[in-house]
Phi, psi and omega in degrees: 000112180241122189267127173230117187281164170293160181291156182227154177304149189301316190293340172277348186272128176284150183241135178261127172259117187221162183282130174233099192060240178264001179240159178269134177240156177247156175200161173282151170280117184289140172262014179271133174232125172267120182222149179192183177226124175260150183277106178231151175277158179295142175297150187286165189300323184297319178294314177300321176300314180299312180301320179292327179291317179302315182295326189269333187254329185242313188287305178052068181291136162275158178303127178102345188284144174232118179225170179276144171252158178293109184285312188297324173289324178299317189289335176293336183251017190228085183293346176261013182303310182304319179300314181297319185293316185288327175298319177295311178301323181284334177289312179293327180295320182296341180267002184094024185232053179295129176090347195282332176287324183296335179262013185236146173288140177247146173224159176255128183237154171233145177218137171262069201068175177208120178301150180298141180190166164238163188243022186290345183271357180226327185230042175294340182266019187227163158243148178268134179243110183240135172241103186273134184245008175272166171283166181293127181234023172075034183236153177238148154275129189241125173254095192292325182294335180260353182059046183237129183238137178229123179292142181262116174227176179291126178094002175295119178251135184223141163228130183208165179286131178300336187275350180282126183299136181208162178197168178246121189226167175297139181296134189079000184277162185266358185175188173272126179226126186296330178294345175283352181233074182286169180302140176132156182290346183292339182256007184259137177247135177246144183205142174277144181217137174243148171259116182259132178296113186303329183281351167306119185300339179280323176297305183300325176293314179298329180263002179064035177292131175251130187255159172061046179272344184280137179297154179301331182267355178287155175303138179252103173308153182257000181214167178293128179209166170244134181249148169214128187047049170081016177216160176293133188240143175240192187228133176287120186300338182266322190248338182082015181272147172301142176204165186298143187305322188282357171261354187270000000 
């Protein structure tokens, strides 16, 4: 399932200002989400137990938190890790992105739900490529501006613009609510994530990114930001709606 939104007037389209080398470059925020399911085995019991200890003793996620997990230690206990990565690489390759995962750093992340946010102030030059390795726990990744919900199951694969507002919410929920994510491993999702360079022609084409959209007379931010209707924009963490950055 790949989502490609209908066109919108330019003034309604958010713009990412991101670092390109030593300069700030502009681009449209893509509304394309590439989604699918790859066939991966369940993590072994030994690894699941290690993750549970890490989450209960060190990480201690609050509802809405997204944090990094120790990947090197996980790989030592994960005999099918290479198989998972290869399945993801094959899926991306079939979408016209051969080799991009091998050239990108990978991290292991955990989330206990996720408040709505965009990542354009830190990762504006990237697209996220995520492979979820946890079982179905009744949660969706939700792109509110696109009216798109994708159920999270083992093997859910996603590639999307880091600047597109997104969150992880209870399936069927109307927004992010902390009470939907009580303490315990049953609410936690684990996923592998890669940062794909948005300026890679294959990545930009797959997501339909249009570059250098800011006019020469427009104000030029000196740091990575997302702008909407002429001002820096943030996201309401509960509803996912765009709002001025100073209110986010």
